[in-house]
C-alpha positions in Angstrom: 9.0 14.6 -38.1 10.2 12.3 -40.9 11.8 9.9 -38.4 8.5 9.9 -36.4 6.5 9.1 -39.5 8.9 6.3 -40.5 8.6 4.8 -37.0 4.8 5.0 -37.2 4.7 3.4 -40.6 6.8 0.5 -39.3 3.7 -0.4 -37.2 1.6 -0.9 -40.4 3.2 -4.3 -41.2 1.4 -7.6 -40.9 3.1 -8.3 -37.6 0.7 -5.8 -35.9 -3.0 -6.4 -35.2 -5.5 -5.0 -37.8 -7.0 -2.7 -35.1 -3.6 -1.2 -34.2 -2.8 -0.6 -37.9 -6.1 1.1 -38.4 -5.5 3.3 -35.4 -2.0 4.3 -36.6 -3.2 4.9 -40.2 -5.9 7.2 -38.9 -3.4 9.2 -36.9 -1.0 9.5 -39.9 -3.9 10.8 -42.0 -5.6 13.0 -39.5 -3.7 13.9 -36.3 0.0 14.8 -36.7 0.3 16.1 -33.1 -1.1 13.0 -31.5 1.1 10.8 -33.8 4.2 12.8 -32.8 3.4 12.3 -29.1 2.9 8.5 -29.6 6.1 7.9 -31.6 8.7 10.6 -30.6 10.3 8.3 -28.1 10.2 4.8 -26.7 8.5 4.1 -23.4 11.3 4.3 -20.8 11.9 2.8 -17.3 11.7 5.4 -14.6 11.9 5.1 -10.8 8.8 2.9 -10.8 9.4 0.8 -13.9 7.6 1.6 -17.1 4.4 3.7 -16.8 2.4 5.6 -19.4 -0.9 6.2 -21.2 -2.4 3.2 -22.9 -2.8 3.2 -26.7 -0.9 2.2 -29.9 2.6 3.6 -30.4 6.2 3.3 -29.1 5.5 5.9 -26.4 2.4 4.1 -25.1 1.5 1.1 -23.0 0.2 -1.7 -25.2 0.8 -5.4 -26.0 3.8 -4.6 -28.2 5.7 -2.3 -25.9 5.1 -4.6 -23.0 5.8 -7.6 -25.2 9.1 -6.2 -26.3 10.1 -5.5 -22.7 9.1 -9.0 -21.8 11.0 -10.5 -24.7 14.1 -8.5 -23.7 13.7 -9.6 -20.1 13.2 -13.2 -21.2 16.4 -13.1 -23.3 18.3 -11.7 -20.3 16.9 -14.2 -17.8 17.7 -17.1 -20.1 21.2 -15.7 -20.7 22.0 -15.2 -17.0 20.2 -18.3 -15.6 20.2 -20.6 -18.6 21.3 -23.6 -16.7 18.3 -23.4 -14.3 14.5 -23.6 -14.7 13.8 -19.9 -15.0 10.7 -18.9 -13.1 8.7 -15.6 -12.9 5.5 -14.5 -11.0 3.0 -12.0 -12.4 0.4 -9.9 -10.6 -1.9 -7.2 -11.9 -4.1 -4.4 -10.5 -7.6 -3.0 -11.1 -6.7 -0.9 -14.2 -8.3 -1.3 -17.6 -6.5 -4.0 -19.6 -4.3 -5.0 -16.6 -5.7 -8.6 -16.8 -5.3 -9.0 -20.5 -1.8 -7.3 -20.5 -0.8 -9.6 -17.7 -1.9 -12.6 -19.8 0.1 -11.3 -22.8 3.2 -10.9 -20.6 2.7 -14.5 -19.3 2.4 -15.8 -22.9 5.6 -14.2 -24.0 7.6 -15.5 -21.0 6.2 -19.0 -21.6 7.0 -18.8 -25.3 10.6 -18.3 -24.2 10.6 -21.5 -22.1 10.1 -19.6 -18.8 7.9 -21.0 -16.1 5.2 -18.5 -15.1 3.1 -18.2 -11.9 0.1 -15.9 -12.8 -2.3 -14.7 -10.1 -5.8 -15.6 -11.2 -7.2 -12.3 -10.1 -5.9 -8.8 -9.1 -3.5 -8.7 -6.2 -1.5 -6.0 -4.3 2.0 -5.0 -5.3 3.5 -6.0 -1.9 2.0 -9.5 -2.3 3.8 -9.7 -5.7 7.1 -8.7 -4.1 6.6 -11.3 -1.3 5.6 -14.0 -3.9 8.9 -13.6 -5.8 10.9 -15.1 -2.9 8.1 -17.3 -1.6 7.9 -19.1 -4.9 11.7 -18.9 -5.4 11.4 -17.0 -8.7 14.1 -15.3 -10.6 11.9 -12.3 -11.4 8.4 -10.8 -10.9 6.2 -8.4 -12.8 3.3 -6.4 -11.7 1.0 -4.6 -14.1 0.1 -1.3 -12.5 0.3 2.4 -12.9 0.0 3.0 -9.1 -2.1 6.1 -8.5 -1.9 7.6 -12.0 -5.1 8.7 -13.8 -7.4 6.0 -15.4 -5.8 6.2 -18.9 -2.4 5.0 -17.6 -1.0 1.5 -17.1 2.5 0.2 -16.4 4.9 -2.6 -15.7 7.2 -3.0 -12.7 10.0 -5.5 -12.8 11.3 -7.3 -9.6 14.4 -9.4 -9.2 15.0 -12.6 -7.3 15.4 -10.7 -4.0 11.9 -9.4 -4.3 13.1 -5.8 -4.9 12.6 -3.8 -8.0 15.4 -4.0 -10.6 18.4 -1.7 -9.9 21.9 -1.3 -11.4 23.5 -3.1 -13.1 20.6 -5.4 -14.0 18.3 -2.5 -15.1 20.8 -1.1 -17.6 21.6 -4.5 -19.0 17.9 -5.4 -19.3 17.1 -2.1 -21.0 20.0 -2.5 -23.4 18.6 -6.0 -24.3 15.1 -4.5 -24.8 16.4 -1.6 -26.9 18.4 -3.9 -29.2 15.2 -5.9 -30.3 12.9 -5.3 -33.2 9.2 -5.7 -32.3 9.1 -8.6 -34.8 11.3 -10.7 -32.4 8.5 -10.9 -29.8 7.3 -14.5 -29.3 3.6 -14.3 -28.6 2.8 -18.0 -29.0 2.3 -19.3 -25.5 3.4 -22.6 -24.1 0.4 -23.1 -21.8 2.0 -26.0 -20.0 4.4 -23.4 -18.4 1.7 -21.1 -17.1 0.4 -22.0 -13.6 -2.5 -20.0 -12.0 -2.0 -19.1 -8.3 -4.1 -17.5 -5.6 -5.0 -18.8 -2.1 -1.8 -20.6 -1.2 0.3 -17.5 -1.8 -2.4 -15.3 -0.2 -2.3 -17.4 3.0 1.4 -17.1 3.3 1.4 -13.4 2.6 -1.4 -12.7 5.2 0.4 -14.7 7.8 3.7 -12.9 7.2 1.9 -9.5 7.3 0.3 -10.3 10.6 3.6 -11.6 12.0 5.5 -8.5 11.0 2.8 -5.9 11.7 1.0 -7.1 14.8 2.5 -6.2 18.2 -0.4 -7.3 20.3 -1.6 -3.8 21.1 -4.1 -3.2 23.9 -7.5 -1.7 23.2 -8.3 -3.3 19.9 -11.8 -4.1 20.8 -12.9 -0.5 21.0 -10.6 0.9 18.4 -12.7 2.0 15.4 -11.2 2.0 11.9 -12.6 3.3 8.6 -10.9 1.8 5.6 -11.1 2.5 1.9 -9.3 0.7 -1.0 -10.1 3.6 -3.4 -11.4 1.0 -6.0 -8.0 -0.8 -5.9 -6.4 -4.1 -4.9 -6.0 -3.7 -1.2 -9.6 -4.9 -0.7 -8.1 -8.4 -1.3 -5.8 -8.2 1.7 -6.2 -5.4 4.3 -9.6 -6.3 5.7 -8.5 -9.9 6.2 -5.1 -8.9 7.7 -6.8 -6.5 10.2 -9.4 -9.2 11.1 -6.6 -11.8 11.8 -4.8 -9.3 13.9 -7.8 -8.9 16.1 -9.6 -5.7 14.9 -13.3 -6.1 14.9 -14.5 -2.5 14.4 -13.5 -2.0 10.7 -15.9 -0.1 8.5 -15.1 -0.5 4.8 -16.3 2.3 2.5 -18.7 0.3 0.3 -18.9 2.8 -2.6 -15.1 2.5 -3.1 -14.6 -1.2 -2.3 -15.3 -2.6 -5.8 -12.1 -2.6 -7.9 -12.7 -0.2 -10.8 -10.1 1.3 -13.2 -12.2 4.4 -13.7 -11.9 5.3 -10.0 -15.4 6.8 -10.3 -15.7 8.4 -6.8 -12.4 10.3 -6.7 -10.5 12.8 -8.8 -7.3 10.9 -8.3 -6.9 7.5 -6.5 -3.8 8.9 -4.7 -3.9 8.9 -0.9 -1.4 11.8 -1.0 -4.4 14.0 -2.2 -6.7 14.9 0.7 -9.7 14.7 -1.6 -9.1 10.9 -2.1 -9.8 10.3 1.6 -12.8 12.7 1.9 -15.5 10.0 1.8 -13.7 7.9 4.4 -13.1 11.0 6.6 -16.7 12.0 6.4 -17.8 8.5 7.5 -15.2 8.5 10.4 -16.7 11.8 11.7 -20.2 10.3 11.4 -19.4 7.1 13.4 -16.8 8.5 15.8 -13.9 6.4 14.3 -10.4 6.7 15.6 -8.5 6.3 12.4 -9.0 6.4 8.6 -6.7 4.5 6.2 -6.9 4.6 2.4 -4.6 3.0 -0.1 -3.7 3.6 -3.7 -4.8 1.2 -6.5 -1.8 -1.3 -6.2 -1.7 -0.9 -2.4 1.8 0.2 -1.9 1.0 3.7 -0.5 -1.3 4.5 2.4 -2.9 7.7 3.6 -3.8 8.0 7.3 -6.2 10.4 9.1 -6.4 10.5 12.9 -8.0 12.8 15.5 -6.0 15.9 16.1 -5.8 17.9 19.4 -9.3 19.4 18.7 -10.8 15.9 18.1 -11.2 16.5 14.4 -10.0 14.0 11.7 -6.7 15.3 10.2 -4.7 13.7 7.5 -1.1 13.1 8.5 1.5 13.3 5.7 3.9 10.6 4.6 6.8 12.0 6.6 4.8 12.1 9.8 3.5 8.6 9.4 7.0 7.3 8.6 8.5 9.0 11.7 6.0 7.5 14.1 6.0 4.1 12.5 9.8 4.0 12.7 9.9 5.3 16.3 7.5 2.5 17.3 9.6 -0.2 15.5 12.8 1.1 17.1 11.1 1.0 20.6 10.1 -2.6 19.9 13.6 -3.5 18.9 15.0 -1.7 21.9 12.9 -3.9 24.2 14.5 -7.0 22.5 17.9 -5.4 22.6 20.0 -3.8 19.8 22.8 -5.9 18.4 24.5 -3.0 16.7 23.8 -4.0 13.1 20.3 -2.4 12.8 19.5 0.4 10.4 16.6 2.5 9.2 16.3 4.2 5.8 14.6 6.9 3.9 15.2 9.0 0.7 17.0 12.2 0.1 13.8 14.2 -0.3 12.2 12.9 2.8 12.3 14.4 6.3 15.7 14.8 8.0 14.0 13.9 11.2 14.6 10.2 10.4 18.4 10.8 10.7 17.9 12.7 14.0 15.9 9.7 15.4 18.5 7.2 14.2 21.2 9.1 16.1 19.0 9.2 19.2 18.6 5.4 19.1 22.2 4.7 18.1 21.2 2.8 14.9 22.6 3.3 11.5 20.8 5.7 9.1 20.9 5.1 5.4 19.6 7.4 2.7 18.8 6.7 -0.9 17.5 8.2 -4.1 13.7 8.5 -4.5 12.1 5.2 -5.2 11.8 2.2 -2.9 14.0 0.1 -5.2 17.0 1.8 -3.6 15.9 0.8 -0.1 15.4 -2.7 -1.3 18.9 -2.6 -2.7 20.3 -1.6 0.7 18.9 -4.8 2.2 20.4 -6.9 -0.6 23.8 -5.1 -0.4 24.1 -5.4 3.4 23.0 -8.9 4.2 24.6 -8.8 7.7 22.6 -5.7 8.6 19.0 -5.8 10.0 16.5 -3.5 8.4 14.1 -2.2 11.0 11.8 -0.1 8.8 11.8 2.9 6.6 9.9 4.9 4.1 9.6 8.0 1.9 7.6 11.2 2.0 5.3 10.0 -0.7 3.2 7.9 1.7 5.2 4.6 1.3 6.5 2.5 4.2 8.2 -0.9 4.6 8.1 -2.9 7.8 11.1 -5.2 8.0 12.4 -7.0 5.0 9.9 -9.8 4.2 8.5 -7.5 1.4 11.1 -5.6 -0.5 8.9 -2.7 -1.7 6.6 -0.2 0.0 3.8 -2.1 1.6 0.5 -0.5 2.5 -0.9 -3.9 3.8 1.5 -4.4 6.7 1.9 -0.6 7.2 -1.8 -0.3 7.7 -1.8 -2.9 10.4 1.3 -1.2 12.0 -0.4 2.2 12.0 -3.5 0.7 13.7 -1.3 -1.0 16.3 0.4 2.3 17.2 -2.9 4.2 17.4 -4.8 1.5 19.4 -1.9 1.2 21.9 -1.7 5.0 22.2 -5.4 5.3 22.9 -5.2 2.5 25.5 -2.4 4.5 27.2 -4.6 7.6 27.3 -2.7 9.2 24.4 -3.3 9.2 20.6 -1.4 8.7 17.4 -1.4 12.5 17.0 -0.1 13.2 20.6 2.6 10.5 20.2 3.7 12.3 17.0 4.0 15.6 18.9 6.1 13.9 21.6 8.5 12.9 18.8 8.8 16.5 17.8 9.7 17.4 21.4 12.3 14.6 21.5 14.0 14.9 18.1 13.1 18.4 16.8 10.0 19.7 15.1 10.4 19.1 11.3 7.7 20.3 8.9 7.7 19.6 5.2 5.8 20.8 2.2 5.7 19.5 -1.4 5.0 21.6 -4.6 4.2 19.5 -7.7 4.0 21.2 -11.1 2.6 19.2 -14.0 3.9 19.8 -17.6 2.5 17.4 -20.2 3.8 16.3 -23.6 7.0 17.2 -25.5 6.9 20.9 -24.7 6.3 20.0 -21.0 9.3 17.8 -20.8 11.4 20.7 -22.2 9.9 23.1 -19.6 10.7 20.8 -16.8 14.3 20.5 -18.1 14.6 24.3 -18.2 13.1 24.8 -14.7 15.7 22.4 -13.2 18.5 24.0 -15.2 17.5 27.5 -13.9 17.4 26.2 -10.4 20.9 24.9 -10.8 22.5 27.7 -12.9 21.1 30.5 -10.7 21.5 29.3 -7.2 19.7 31.3 -4.4 22.0 32.8 -1.8 19.6 32.6 1.1 16.2 31.2 2.0 13.9 32.9 4.6 16.8 34.9 5.9 19.2 32.0 6.4 22.3 31.7 4.1 22.5 28.7 1.8 25.4 26.6 3.1 25.4 23.4 1.1 24.4 22.8 -2.5 24.1 19.0 -3.3 24.1 18.2 -7.0 23.3 14.5 -7.5 23.9 14.8 -11.2 27.6 15.4 -10.5 27.7 13.5 -7.2 29.1 16.6 -5.4 28.1 18.6 -2.3 29.7 22.0 -2.0 29.8 24.2 1.0 29.4 27.6 -0.7 30.4 29.5 2.5 33.8 27.7 2.9 34.4 26.1 -0.5 34.6 22.6 1.0 33.5 19.9 -1.4 32.3 16.3 -0.6 31.5 13.4 -2.9 27.9 12.1 -2.7 28.1 8.3 -2.5 24.7 7.7 -4.2 24.0 6.9 -7.8 23.7 9.9 -10.1 20.3 11.4 -10.5 18.7 14.7 -11.6 18.2 16.1 -8.1 19.5 19.4 -6.7 19.2 20.2 -2.9 20.0 23.5 -1.1 20.6 23.4 2.6 20.7 26.6 4.7 22.6 27.4 7.9 19.4 26.8 10.0 18.8 23.3 8.4 16.1 24.3 5.9 16.3 22.1 2.9 14.9 22.6 -0.6 15.1 19.8 -3.1 14.1 19.8 -6.8 13.7 16.8 -9.0 11.6 15.6 -12.0 9.2 12.8 -11.4 10.4 9.4 -12.7 6.8 8.3 -13.6 4.7 11.4 -14.3 5.2 14.6 -16.3 5.9 16.6 -13.2 8.6 18.6 -11.5 8.6 18.4 -7.7 10.0 20.8 -5.1 10.4 19.5 -1.5 10.7 22.0 1.3 11.8 21.0 4.9 12.0 23.4 7.8 12.7 22.7 11.5 12.9 24.2 14.9 12.9 23.1 18.6 9.7 22.3 20.3 10.3 22.6 24.1 7.0 21.1 25.2 3.9 19.6 23.7 1.7 22.4 24.9 3.4 24.9 22.5 2.8 22.6 19.4 0.1 24.8 17.8 2.1 28.1 18.1 5.3 26.5 16.8 3.5 24.7 13.9 2.0 28.1 12.9 5.4 29.7 12.8 6.8 26.9 10.6 3.8 27.2 8.3 4.4 30.9 7.9 8.1 30.2 7.2 7.1 27.7 4.5 4.8 30.2 2.9 7.5 32.8 2.8 9.9 30.3 1.1 7.3 29.5 -1.5 6.8 33.2 -2.2 10.6 33.8 -2.4 11.1 31.0 -4.8 8.0 31.9 -6.8 6.4 28.5 -6.3 3.0 29.8 -5.1 
């Protein structure tokens, strides 16, 4: 506790604002537990950059923690690109303080002689990724905490390729940041280096989104869409992109259209949560819409609901949307002709169905750690290969490589194209998905997410993962465990034969069991939230579409028995 107190007292010097000093002194005098949580560690970069609760302290998002990160990043950029005019672009979302924190970040960059392009108002994360290359910048920053609760904010760093920072840059930048005292932050802006941007970049981004996501589907005139931005940034892009692509019947949920960091109409602004789309689904049922799309606050994830076999709106999960979008893009490429250098990609905790589909089309399949930065890295590492599309189970998808992060703007358009064309052909998005199960195997996934907050929570998560590793299960739902993949040690072991393989993916705290019947169970801590996640994937054959409901029920029953076996219910 002494170390924590010393760290807290270091925030009482004249370098820090009076309001911050007052807040810290109050905690020192009155709230030891809160003080401990705010100062027991430094805010760290995870799979999605730096994300945390706003407030004073080293383990909080504030002008000093972001200022220090920006100072370290400025030092690194000037060191690496010192002989060039270094340029960065900054965007921000709808969260509380995002605009003022973005301004602070811009001021620190400019104080270090770096040219800054700052969006004049909130914009989507995919537009920021696009803008990095469009404006020929060395780096980009977006102030966002994605779908976290209202008290959170964050800071994602992009490199010159438009993708999030990855090794070795991330480690080098973090080392630079960690070596700095707070007092080294330069807050005195050079206003001549800060340029406000908006329409010119918007125009280029909208055009690129339509070019990449529009396939001239039939039936647009009578295809009805309900769209909700869940109080976030996508209201600045998606309605316009849909309009330009020819969709006239788009109903925007007015109560959720205004950007608002309190997210007043939802428990969580996360399209992974069915409740977040409930208002839009209700409206779709009322007006007989064909599709619902909702996006998270920074518009990189999308949730989709479509009519099922009984004509009711049903939310499809991230794996299902990814499979159908990838199948559609592969079909489009097939029409043009494969050149042999194409690939699709997903993450190690997403559906294995993506690999089955890649084999069927004869294209390369690449797999990465969780986090879209790893898919962006693939595009950078293999410049002679063509990225068709790819995604992850957590409702993120990327169409081509013009944006180097998950992109709900273009993906929304693509999903509408697929559904409108299917309807025009006498089918539907849902029926097309079932056809995929017939063709490539019926894969069904389930996610269990357990939240453990604070210092004790972090320890509990650590222990849960240790137990999962130290006491491996021998069988799952009656099928023997065959492979244990430990991404911490980069080894995959066949426990039935003793065979070992090296995993050629960066080390990460992930453990995956795979059984003889292809059931997979993965466990990993979240990189951005106080959660531990368990991913279950089961599969079987679906001989014909008519048997879909019965086979789906049997896979659901199997998932429930696995949850019970592993005590995850």
